[in-house]
C-alpha positions as CSV (number, residue, x, y, z in Angstrom):
1,X,-40.1,17.2,15.9
2,X,-41.8,14.7,13.5
3,X,-39.8,16.2,10.6
4,X,-36.5,15.5,12.5
5,X,-37.5,12.0,13.3
6,X,-38.4,11.4,9.7
7,X,-35.1,12.7,8.5
8,X,-33.2,10.5,11.0
9,X,-35.2,7.4,9.9
10,X,-34.5,8.3,6.2
11,X,-30.8,8.7,6.8
12,X,-30.6,5.4,8.7
13,X,-32.4,3.6,5.9
14,X,-30.1,5.2,3.3
15,X,-27.0,4.4,5.4
16,X,-28.1,0.8,5.9
17,X,-28.8,0.3,2.3
18,X,-25.5,1.8,1.3
19,X,-23.7,-0.4,3.8
20,X,-25.4,-3.5,2.5
21,X,-24.7,-2.5,-1.1
22,X,-21.0,-1.8,-0.6
23,X,-20.3,-4.6,1.9
24,X,-21.8,-7.4,-0.2
25,X,-19.6,-9.0,-2.8
26,X,-20.4,-8.2,-6.4
27,X,-19.4,-10.0,-9.5
28,X,-20.3,-10.0,-13.2
29,X,-19.9,-13.7,-13.3
30,X,-22.9,-16.0,-13.3
31,X,-24.1,-17.5,-10.1
32,X,-22.9,-21.1,-10.0
33,X,-23.1,-23.6,-7.2
34,X,-19.9,-24.6,-5.6
35,X,-19.9,-28.1,-4.0
36,X,-20.0,-27.8,-0.2
37,X,-16.6,-29.5,0.1
38,X,-15.1,-26.8,-2.2
39,X,-15.9,-23.6,-0.3
40,X,-14.4,-20.5,-2.0
41,X,-12.0,-18.7,0.3
42,X,-11.7,-14.9,0.1
43,X,-9.2,-13.8,-2.5
44,X,-9.6,-17.0,-4.6
45,X,-11.3,-16.1,-7.9
46,X,-11.1,-16.9,-11.5
47,X,-8.6,-14.7,-13.4
48,X,-9.0,-14.2,-17.1
49,X,-7.0,-12.3,-19.8
50,X,-8.3,-11.7,-23.2
51,X,-5.8,-12.6,-25.9
52,X,-8.2,-11.6,-28.7
53,X,-11.5,-9.9,-28.1
54,X,-14.2,-11.4,-30.2
55,X,-16.7,-9.4,-32.2
56,X,-19.6,-11.9,-32.3
57,X,-22.4,-12.7,-29.9
58,X,-21.5,-12.8,-26.2
59,X,-21.7,-15.9,-24.1
60,X,-24.3,-15.4,-21.4
61,X,-25.8,-17.7,-18.8
62,X,-28.3,-20.1,-20.4
63,X,-26.7,-19.9,-23.9
64,X,-25.2,-22.9,-25.7
65,X,-21.5,-22.3,-26.3
66,X,-19.1,-24.1,-28.5
67,X,-15.4,-23.7,-27.9
68,X,-11.9,-25.1,-28.3
69,X,-9.7,-25.3,-25.2
70,X,-6.5,-26.6,-23.9
71,X,-6.1,-27.2,-20.1
72,X,-2.7,-27.0,-18.5
73,X,-1.2,-27.2,-15.0
74,X,0.9,-24.2,-13.7
75,X,4.1,-26.0,-14.9
76,X,2.7,-26.0,-18.5
77,X,1.9,-29.7,-18.7
78,X,-1.3,-30.2,-20.8
79,X,-3.9,-32.4,-19.1
80,X,-6.8,-32.1,-21.5
81,X,-7.8,-30.4,-24.8
82,X,-10.7,-30.3,-27.2
83,X,-8.2,-31.4,-29.9
84,X,-7.5,-34.6,-28.0
85,X,-11.2,-35.4,-28.1
86,X,-11.4,-34.6,-31.9
87,X,-14.1,-32.0,-31.5
88,X,-14.9,-28.7,-29.8
89,X,-16.7,-28.7,-26.4
90,X,-20.3,-27.6,-26.4
91,X,-22.3,-27.0,-23.2
92,X,-25.0,-24.8,-21.8
93,X,-23.5,-22.0,-19.8
94,X,-24.7,-22.0,-16.2
95,X,-25.8,-25.7,-16.1
96,X,-24.1,-28.4,-14.0
97,X,-21.5,-30.6,-15.6
98,X,-18.7,-28.1,-16.2
99,X,-16.6,-26.9,-13.3
100,X,-17.7,-23.5,-12.0
101,X,-14.4,-21.7,-12.7
102,X,-14.5,-22.7,-16.3
103,X,-18.0,-21.3,-16.7
104,X,-17.2,-18.1,-14.9
105,X,-14.1,-17.7,-17.2
106,X,-16.1,-18.2,-20.4
107,X,-19.0,-15.9,-19.4
108,X,-19.0,-12.7,-21.3
109,X,-16.6,-13.9,-24.1
110,X,-17.6,-13.0,-27.6
111,X,-17.5,-15.3,-30.6
112,X,-14.0,-15.2,-32.1
113,X,-12.5,-14.3,-28.8
114,X,-9.6,-16.0,-27.2
115,X,-9.0,-16.0,-23.4
116,X,-6.6,-17.4,-20.9
117,X,-8.3,-18.5,-17.7
118,X,-6.7,-19.3,-14.4
119,X,-8.9,-21.3,-12.0
120,X,-8.1,-21.8,-8.3
121,X,-8.8,-25.2,-6.8
122,X,-11.9,-24.0,-5.0
123,X,-13.6,-23.3,-8.3
124,X,-12.1,-26.4,-10.1
125,X,-11.8,-29.8,-8.6
126,X,-10.9,-28.8,-5.0
127,X,-9.2,-31.4,-2.8
128,X,-10.3,-34.3,-5.0
129,X,-7.9,-36.2,-7.3
130,X,-9.5,-36.8,-10.7
131,X,-8.6,-40.3,-12.0
132,X,-9.1,-42.2,-15.1
133,X,-11.0,-45.6,-15.1
134,X,-7.7,-47.4,-14.3
135,X,-7.1,-45.2,-11.2
136,X,-4.3,-43.1,-12.7
137,X,-4.5,-39.5,-11.3
138,X,-5.2,-37.1,-14.2
139,X,-5.6,-34.0,-12.1
140,X,-4.1,-33.9,-8.7
141,X,-6.0,-32.5,-5.7
142,X,-5.7,-28.8,-5.1
143,X,-4.5,-28.0,-8.7
144,X,-4.7,-24.5,-10.1
145,X,-5.9,-25.0,-13.7
146,X,-4.9,-22.8,-16.7
147,X,-7.1,-22.9,-19.8
148,X,-6.6,-21.3,-23.2
149,X,-10.1,-21.0,-24.8
150,X,-11.4,-19.9,-28.2
151,X,-15.1,-19.2,-28.5
152,X,-16.5,-20.6,-31.8
153,X,-20.2,-20.2,-31.4
154,X,-23.0,-19.0,-29.1
155,X,-26.6,-20.1,-29.6
156,X,-29.8,-19.4,-27.7
157,X,-30.9,-22.3,-25.5
158,X,-33.6,-24.4,-26.9
159,X,-37.1,-23.4,-25.9
160,X,-38.5,-25.3,-22.9
161,X,-40.9,-28.0,-24.2
162,X,-43.5,-27.1,-21.5
163,X,-43.4,-23.4,-22.3
164,X,-46.7,-21.7,-23.1
165,X,-46.6,-19.4,-26.1
C-alpha cells in the first residue's frame, strides 16, 4: 500500500513539474524590464530575420556591443540611424537605456552579422509619442519599429571595480 501511495505521489510531482515546464513561456531572449505602462500582450514579440549570419563572437547579456543601425517605420520612412549620428551605437546588452525590443533583437547576433528586427509597440515606446526638444513628434505612439542592424564588435563588460579577485 505504501508503494502505491509513493508511486502516486511521484506521478503527481512529475505531472505537476511537466505542466509547469510546458505551461510557462520560454524564450532565448534576455530578461528585460518592460515599463508598467507597456505591458506585453500575448502574441506580441520581437521578430528577427538574419540577412547575414556573422562568424565572430556572439552578443550576450552583459557584453558591450557596437553596431550600425537604421530605424524605419512600417511605411519605410527612416526615423533614426547610426549614420545620422556619425558613429556606431555602443551599449551594454541587458542594461537600461535601450528599448527592450532592440536588445532582444540584438541578443545572439554574431560579429559581422546583419539582422532585420521588427519591434511591436509594447517592446518599443508603447503609447508614448517620442518628441524632439522643440516638441515635434519623432516617433508616434504605438509605432511598430523596423531596424536593420549590423554587429561590428562584441566586448566583455568591464570588471566591476568592487570585485574581489
